[in-house]
FIVEX-370794 format. One record per residue (C-alpha): x, y, z; residue number from 1. Coordinates in pm, 1 decimal, padded with zeros to 6 digits. Layout:
<rs>
         x         y         z   nr
         X         Y         Z  NUM
...
</rs>
This chain:
<rs>
         x         y         z   nr
   16118.7   25380.6   04330.1    1
   16011.9   25487.1   03984.8    2
   16318.0   25520.3   03759.8    3
   16394.3   25520.4   03388.1    4
   16584.3   25230.9   03233.8    5
   16831.7   25472.5   03073.1    6
   16924.9   25617.7   03414.2    7
   17268.2   25525.9   03544.5    8
   17330.9   25348.0   03870.8    9
   17513.0   25666.1   03980.0   10
   17193.4   25872.2   03951.0   11
   16996.7   25608.2   04140.6   12
   17254.8   25616.6   04419.6   13
   17233.6   25997.0   04434.0   14
   16855.3   25975.7   04481.1   15
   16891.6   25703.7   04743.7   16
   17146.3   25911.9   04934.3   17
   16886.3   26178.4   05002.2   18
   16629.8   25920.4   05116.6   19
   16842.4   25675.9   05317.3   20
   17113.8   25907.2   05448.5   21
   17379.6   25668.3   05313.3   22
   17635.3   25846.3   05094.9   23
   17673.9   25718.4   04739.5   24
   18029.7   25602.4   04804.0   25
   17905.9   25388.7   05095.6   26
   17613.4   25233.9   04908.0   27
   17614.2   24875.8   04784.8   28
   17328.6   24789.1   04547.0   29
   17260.7   24417.3   04496.7   30
   17048.2   24286.3   04207.6   31
   16998.3   23910.2   04159.0   32
   17297.4   23842.3   04382.8   33
   17534.9   24070.9   04195.7   34
   17652.2   24422.6   04285.6   35
   17554.5   24696.6   04039.3   36
   17837.9   24892.1   03880.8   37
   17797.1   25271.0   03929.7   38
   17901.4   25357.2   03574.0   39
   17647.8   25127.5   03403.7   40
   17286.3   25206.8   03320.7   41
   17000.8   25020.6   03484.2   42
   16904.0   24860.0   03153.5   43
   17258.6   24738.8   03093.4   44
   17264.0   24599.2   03447.6   45
   16952.8   24392.5   03377.1   46
   16721.4   24584.3   03611.6   47
   16360.7   24552.5   03494.0   48
   16018.0   24664.1   03609.7   49
   15916.1   24530.9   03954.8   50
   16266.5   24397.7   04025.2   51
   16401.7   24395.9   04380.4   52
   16726.7   24584.4   04441.4   53
   16879.3   24557.6   04789.6   54
   17052.5   24866.8   04928.6   55
   17299.0   24821.7   05211.9   56
   17604.1   25000.3   05344.5   57
   17941.1   24879.5   05226.1   58
   18150.1   24712.4   05493.4   59
   18511.0   24813.6   05538.8   60
   18622.3   24492.0   05370.8   61
   18411.9   24574.8   05065.5   62
   18558.2   24924.9   05019.8   63
   18754.9   24951.7   04693.0   64
   19124.9   25024.8   04740.4   65
   19381.6   25172.1   04505.9   66
   19554.7   24835.5   04470.3   67
   19258.2   24611.6   04400.2   68
   18888.2   24609.1   04467.2   69
   18798.8   24363.1   04737.8   70
   18527.5   24115.3   04641.7   71
   18184.4   24175.2   04793.4   72
   18106.7   23984.8   05113.8   73
   17987.0   23628.6   05074.9   74
   17649.1   23715.6   05222.1   75
   17562.6   23930.0   04916.8   76
   17645.7   23672.4   04648.8   77
   17389.2   23393.6   04626.9   78
   17059.1   23566.3   04546.1   79
   16996.4   23401.3   04209.8   80
   16642.2   23287.2   04154.3   81
   16471.0   22980.0   04014.1   82
   16242.7   23011.2   03708.3   83
   15940.7   23036.5   03939.0   84
   16100.9   23327.2   04129.9   85
   16210.9   23134.8   04439.5   86
   16558.8   23202.8   04575.8   87
   16825.5   22941.4   04498.3   88
   16979.9   22998.9   04840.7   89
   16716.5   23148.8   05072.5   90
   16937.5   23097.1   05377.1   91
   17183.9   23356.6   05246.1   92
   16903.9   23609.4   05219.8   93
   16791.3   23528.5   05574.9   94
   17147.2   23569.9   05702.5   95
   17178.5   23904.4   05520.8   96
   16850.1   24034.2   05661.6   97
   16942.5   23929.6   06014.8   98
   17284.6   24092.5   05996.9   99
   17177.3   24412.9   05818.9  100
   16920.3   24632.7   06000.1  101
   16853.7   24836.9   05683.9  102
   16748.5   24524.4   05492.2  103
   16531.2   24399.3   05777.5  104
   16359.3   24737.5   05814.9  105
   16270.0   24738.2   05445.5  106
   16086.1   24404.1   05462.3  107
   15709.9   24376.0   05521.8  108
   15614.8   24267.8   05876.7  109
   15523.0   23911.7   05775.7  110
   15860.1   23867.9   05603.6  111
   16042.4   24007.2   05907.3  112
   15865.6   23742.9   06113.1  113
   15959.1   23473.6   05859.7  114
   16325.0   23579.2   05873.0  115
   16328.8   23580.7   06254.0  116
   16166.2   23236.2   06262.4  117
   16384.5   23103.1   05977.2  118
   16061.7   23027.5   05785.6  119
   16201.8   22946.8   05442.3  120
   15865.5   22838.2   05298.6  121
   15699.2   23176.7   05367.0  122
   15998.9   23358.1   05221.6  123
   15997.8   23146.2   04904.9  124
   15621.0   23185.4   04867.4  125
   15664.5   23563.2   04874.5  126
   15927.1   23562.0   04599.9  127
   15718.8   23323.4   04389.6  128
   15418.8   23555.5   04422.4  129
   15633.0   23851.3   04318.3  130
   15747.7   23660.7   04012.0  131
   15394.3   23549.9   03924.1  132
   15265.4   23904.9   03959.0  133
   15541.0   24037.2   03736.4  134
   15476.5   23773.3   03468.8  135
   15099.7   23834.3   03478.9  136
   15151.9   24209.1   03434.9  137
   15389.4   24146.8   03146.0  138
   15140.7   23911.0   02978.3  139
   14861.6   24163.3   03018.9  140
   15067.4   24441.7   02866.4  141
   15180.2   24216.2   02581.5  142
   14821.9   24107.6   02509.6  143
   14705.7   24467.7   02494.7  144
   14988.2   24562.6   02259.3  145
   14911.6   24266.2   02033.1  146
   14542.5   24358.9   02033.1  147
   14622.7   24714.1   01934.9  148
   14865.5   24602.1   01665.0  149
   14607.1   24363.6   01519.5  150
   14340.6   24632.6   01483.8  151
   14424.1   24987.4   01597.2  152
   14057.9   25087.4   01557.8  153
   13912.4   24803.6   01766.4  154
   13677.5   24952.6   02026.3  155
   13776.2   24709.1   02301.5  156
   14146.9   24770.9   02247.0  157
   14098.8   25145.7   02249.0  158
   13891.5   25122.5   02568.2  159
   14163.0   24924.5   02747.8  160
   14434.4   25160.9   02634.0  161
   14225.6   25460.3   02741.8  162
   14173.8   25298.9   03084.7  163
   14547.5   25234.6   03118.0  164
   14619.1   25597.3   03031.0  165
   14359.6   25711.1   03283.2  166
   14509.4   25490.2   03556.1  167
   14854.2   25627.7   03478.9  168
   14719.7   25982.3   03511.4  169
   14549.0   25896.4   03840.4  170
   14871.9   25747.7   03976.7  171
   15068.9   26051.4   03861.0  172
   14814.7   26280.1   04027.5  173
   14839.1   26076.8   04347.3  174
   15219.8   26089.0   04349.9  175
   15215.6   26465.5   04287.7  176
   14971.3   26522.7   04572.2  177
   15164.6   26294.4   04804.8  178
   15485.1   26484.2   04731.5  179
   15356.1   26842.3   04744.4  180
   15076.1   26820.8   05005.1  181
   15120.8   26503.7   05211.1  182
   14899.3   26651.4   05483.6  183
   14600.1   26571.8   05260.0  184
   14658.7   26202.2   05337.3  185
   14659.1   26245.8   05714.3  186
   14354.9   26251.3   05939.9  187
   14209.3   26592.0   06024.0  188
   14151.9   26657.4   06394.3  189
   13815.0   26816.4   06470.1  190
   13800.9   27147.0   06657.4  191
   13755.3   27122.1   07033.9  192
   13808.0   27384.7   07306.4  193
   13792.0   27379.6   07685.8  194
   13479.6   27535.3   07843.3  195
   13317.3   27516.4   08183.2  196
   12945.0   27503.2   08264.2  197
   12837.0   27545.8   08625.0  198
   13176.5   27429.1   08751.7  199
   13192.7   27122.7   08524.2  200
   13472.3   27106.2   08265.5  201
   13378.7   27023.0   07904.6  202
   13572.8   26967.7   07583.9  203
   13332.7   27156.4   07358.5  204
   13305.2   27053.4   06993.2  205
   13314.5   27368.2   06775.3  206
   13083.6   27313.1   06477.3  207
   12993.0   27609.7   06257.0  208
   12768.7   27380.0   06053.0  209
   12533.6   27321.1   06347.8  210
   12258.4   27581.3   06373.4  211
   12225.7   27559.7   06751.5  212
   12449.1   27482.9   07047.3  213
   12348.6   27152.4   07199.6  214
   12420.3   26941.2   07505.2  215
   12330.8   26583.1   07586.8  216
   12073.7   26515.0   07857.5  217
   12333.0   26326.3   08064.1  218
   12572.9   26622.1   08048.5  219
   12294.8   26862.3   08148.8  220
   12227.7   26648.9   08456.3  221
   12599.2   26635.2   08534.9  222
   12635.1   27012.4   08545.2  223
   12296.8   27057.1   08722.2  224
   12121.8   27271.4   08462.2  225
   11846.6   27024.3   08375.2  226
   11632.4   27192.0   08641.7  227
   11619.4   27494.6   08406.2  228
   11500.1   27283.7   08112.1  229
   11200.7   27426.1   07922.4  230
   11024.8   27115.6   07792.5  231
   10790.9   27324.5   07575.1  232
   11071.5   27318.6   07319.3  233
   11078.9   26938.3   07305.9  234
   11053.0   26768.1   06968.3  235
   11249.0   26580.9   06705.7  236
   11554.3   26710.3   06522.6  237
   11590.4   26550.2   06181.8  238
   11884.4   26573.9   05949.4  239
   12106.3   26286.8   05843.8  240
   11945.6   26074.0   06112.5  241
   11722.5   26196.4   06392.5  242
   11751.5   26272.4   06761.5  243
   11487.9   26364.6   07022.4  244
   11502.6   26716.3   07166.7  245
   11406.4   26715.5   07534.6  246
   11396.8   27094.2   07571.2  247
   11604.8   27409.7   07595.1  248
   11792.7   27596.5   07866.8  249
   11742.7   27957.6   07765.2  250
   12036.3   28107.8   07954.6  251
   12327.1   27951.0   08135.5  252
   12660.4   28104.7   08233.0  253
   12951.7   27937.5   08052.2  254
   13310.4   28002.3   08153.9  255
   13523.0   28078.3   07846.7  256
   13883.8   28128.6   07950.0  257
   13847.7   28364.4   08247.2  258
   13524.5   28523.4   08119.9  259
   13165.2   28414.7   08189.3  260
   12926.2   28441.4   07892.3  261
   12550.8   28371.8   07887.9  262
   12449.7   28106.8   07634.3  263
   12135.2   27931.1   07517.9  264
   12167.0   27551.5   07492.4  265
   11933.4   27297.9   07331.8  266
   11929.7   26970.8   07527.5  267
   11903.3   26649.0   07326.8  268
   11839.6   26298.9   07451.8  269
   12171.7   26174.7   07310.2  270
   12465.8   26337.5   07145.2  271
   12796.9   26502.1   07226.6  272
   12844.2   26635.8   07577.0  273
   12864.0   26994.4   07451.0  274
   12852.0   27124.7   07093.3  275
   12924.1   27493.1   07040.5  276
   12713.2   27582.9   06737.3  277
   12657.5   27866.5   06493.0  278
   12403.2   28053.2   06707.6  279
   12659.5   28129.7   06979.2  280
   12942.0   28168.6   06726.8  281
   12738.3   28447.6   06565.8  282
   12629.7   28601.4   06894.3  283
   12989.5   28652.7   07008.7  284
   13125.1   28714.9   06655.1  285
   13374.0   28432.5   06696.3  286
   13668.3   28394.7   06463.5  287
   13795.8   28042.9   06391.4  288
   14162.0   28134.7   06352.5  289
   14324.1   27825.7   06202.6  290
   14656.4   28002.4   06150.0  291
   14695.1   28071.1   06522.9  292
   14491.6   27755.7   06605.8  293
   14256.1   27949.1   06832.5  294
   13887.0   28034.1   06869.3  295
   13859.0   28409.0   06925.9  296
   13559.7   28576.2   07097.4  297
   13490.5   28943.0   07019.2  298
   13425.4   29042.3   07379.7  299
   13597.1   29281.7   07619.4  300
   13857.9   29176.3   07704.1  301
   13911.0   28951.7   07399.8  302
   13915.0   28579.4   07471.3  303
   14118.5   28335.4   07257.7  304
   14076.8   27965.0   07334.6  305
   14340.0   27729.1   07188.7  306
   14206.9   27431.4   06995.1  307
   14288.8   27101.7   07162.5  308
   14556.2   26872.0   07024.1  309
   14461.7   26520.6   06920.1  310
   14580.7   26361.3   07244.1  311
   14360.6   26604.3   07440.4  312
   14035.8   26509.6   07264.0  313
   13764.8   26314.7   07446.8  314
   13836.4   25942.5   07465.3  315
   13528.6   25852.3   07260.6  316
   13641.8   26077.3   06973.0  317
   13998.5   25942.0   06974.3  318
   13874.7   25582.7   06971.1  319
   13649.5   25658.2   06671.6  320
   13942.7   25819.7   06487.5  321
   14164.1   25518.7   06553.9  322
   13894.3   25279.3   06435.1  323
   13828.6   25450.4   06104.3  324
   13959.8   25292.1   05785.5  325
   14242.1   25487.7   05634.0  326
   14264.6   25571.5   05268.3  327
   14574.3   25469.4   05082.0  328
   14713.8   25435.7   04732.4  329
   14488.8   25140.1   04662.6  330
   14167.2   25332.1   04722.0  331
   13946.6   25512.6   04968.6  332
   13780.7   25366.5   05271.8  333
   13460.1   25181.2   05176.4  334
   13139.2   25379.8   05188.3  335
   12852.4   25258.6   05409.9  336
   12610.1   25032.3   05228.7  337
   12236.3   25111.6   05211.1  338
   12029.8   24936.3   05473.5  339
   11655.2   24911.4   05510.2  340
   11675.6   24837.9   05883.2  341
   11632.3   25126.9   06130.2  342
   11970.8   25250.8   06244.1  343
   12123.5   25518.1   06462.0  344
   12376.9   25767.8   06326.5  345
   12734.9   25636.3   06295.2  346
   12831.7   25820.3   06610.9  347
   12650.4   26035.9   06858.5  348
   12839.2   26353.8   06777.6  349
   12783.1   26323.3   06404.3  350
   12414.9   26236.7   06436.9  351
   12332.0   26507.5   06687.1  352
   12534.7   26765.9   06499.9  353
   12356.3   26677.2   06178.4  354
   12024.9   26706.3   06357.6  355
   12126.9   27043.2   06499.9  356
   12223.0   27165.0   06151.5  357
   11866.4   27098.1   06043.6  358
   11712.1   27241.5   06359.1  359
   11513.1   27512.8   06182.0  360
   11480.7   27367.6   05831.5  361
   11120.1   27326.5   05713.1  362
   11002.2   26969.1   05736.4  363
   11316.5   26858.1   05916.0  364
   11250.3   26945.3   06279.9  365
   10949.7   26930.2   06506.1  366
   11020.0   27170.3   06794.9  367
   10722.0   27388.9   06877.2  368
   10685.2   27582.9   07204.4  369
   10352.0   27564.3   07382.9  370
   10111.1   27857.7   07336.6  371
   10185.7   28160.0   07554.8  372
   09848.9   28125.7   07726.0  373
   09945.4   27793.9   07882.8  374
   09953.3   27834.7   08260.4  375
   10237.7   27592.7   08318.1  376
   10467.7   27400.5   08094.2  377
   10319.8   27064.0   08004.2  378
   10567.3   26778.9   07955.2  379
   10579.9   26695.3   07587.9  380
   10441.8   26363.9   07480.5  381
   10678.4   26109.7   07338.1  382
   10775.5   26228.8   06991.7  383
   10607.9   26047.4   06709.5  384
   10737.9   25994.9   06362.0  385
   10578.5   26217.5   06105.3  386
   10430.7   26030.0   05809.6  387
   10458.7   26217.1   05481.4  388
   10149.7   26257.4   05273.4  389
   10101.7   25999.3   05000.7  390
   09959.6   26264.6   04768.3  391
   10302.7   26383.7   04655.1  392
   10441.9   26368.6   04307.2  393
   10398.5   25998.4   04229.7  394
   10623.8   26017.1   03924.5  395
   10909.9   26154.6   04135.4  396
   10856.0   25880.1   04391.8  397
   10868.2   25611.5   04124.3  398
   11185.5   25753.3   03972.0  399
   11356.2   25763.5   04311.5  400
   11240.8   25408.6   04386.7  401
   11396.1   25300.8   04057.9  402
   11731.8   25411.7   04202.1  403
   11700.5   25146.4   04473.0  404
   11538.6   25338.4   04759.7  405
   11227.7   25238.5   04955.2  406
   10898.9   25416.4   04897.3  407
   10868.7   25548.6   05253.5  408
   11218.6   25695.8   05235.2  409
   11140.9   25862.7   04903.1  410
   10819.8   26018.1   05039.7  411
   10995.5   26150.3   05351.9  412
   11289.3   26302.9   05168.1  413
   11069.5   26451.3   04895.0  414
   10856.2   26617.4   05160.8  415
   11165.8   26751.1   05336.5  416
   11303.3   26889.5   05008.5  417
   10979.8   27059.7   04904.9  418
   10912.1   26803.8   04628.6  419
   11245.4   26890.5   04461.0  420
   11339.0   26558.0   04302.1  421
   11705.7   26643.5   04236.0  422
   11768.6   26754.0   04593.8  423
   11587.9   26446.8   04724.2  424
   11801.3   26210.9   04514.6  425
   12119.3   26386.1   04626.6  426
   12018.7   26363.2   04992.5  427
   11923.9   25995.0   04961.4  428
   12261.3   25904.9   04813.8  429
   12442.5   26119.0   05073.8  430
   12264.5   25932.9   05352.1  431
   12363.2   25599.4   05208.5  432
   12016.0   25473.6   05135.0  433
   11819.1   25573.8   05445.4  434
   11748.5   25848.4   05693.2  435
   11846.3   25626.3   05983.9  436
   11520.4   25711.4   06158.1  437
</rs>
């Protein structure tokens, strides 16, 4: 907890009562093997930055009486430390942790294991590390203060102090956000609804950022609509990554709730089973009602599909969510590093959705129907990778290459962005160094 040294032990106990559920009168605070007196301040009690204070519930024997205050139990007494931070009597601490569930629950998992296994060496190593960390932080602060006192106008000293102030502001901002909107630190569940195509149930991914509704080739075979596939609309969808388009089913009846609605679906070689995109969202004037947690269709009668809870999502999506690195106080999850090797999108849903978002953007997608005069649809040849012209703005290419990107990538992205260098640089950084083609 973050407290002020001038605060009294009483005020600390009042704060702890709201957190732990232990009333102030029942609390016993132990610092360096000695109980803290409620009337004293933390500074007068010797509590310093990064110190460990143990909170436990008073036993009946430790309750003060009108005649005389009973001495604290023996198990709370011998927590004095050596100069290096190690406990003088680690066995007493182990006995306390074993006999007090609140103390055991407050220990990190590796220390809980050390206590259960009576591993004194691991316990002592932990307390030594705490002491070393505290001393190092104190030395660093003292060195900075001495540097500032020696020359208040020294550039290096001012830079360090400015960085310390900035870090303090960042930590304060983090604590404020964690207190007032803790949901910002939890994982957001994507929007999925139940739909049915030709008798086959799907958990459809609702994505208003995708220009078209798409379905994987395997899913189209599963619900027996691949026979309606118009291969004249085959091509390549390019966005953040690329995915082959095998064709389009121009009209298929989709069961939404108890209503059947005709929909047009683009079939891709790989991707999510069923992605409900902006084209059909617009057609049926859908309302993504996050307050009621429903997807509403403006049809007669009105249809409102509830969004699926996290445990109802497809297994592949839940496994990806569980495998993602979580952000914490120490920093965000690491960003993907640039790679020159060809790669697929991070996951099928993300790659196909990104490709669908770019489905009609100039230079991003190759999906041309055959001329109307063609007697019969001709199966499209295997899609080939378009090679941008080398006659682009050479200066822009060189400047983008100076940022660490490969020449071929720079040419492709410049062509896709209409030779706009700023947009190309932004897209290159967003893609993490490559199109993943």
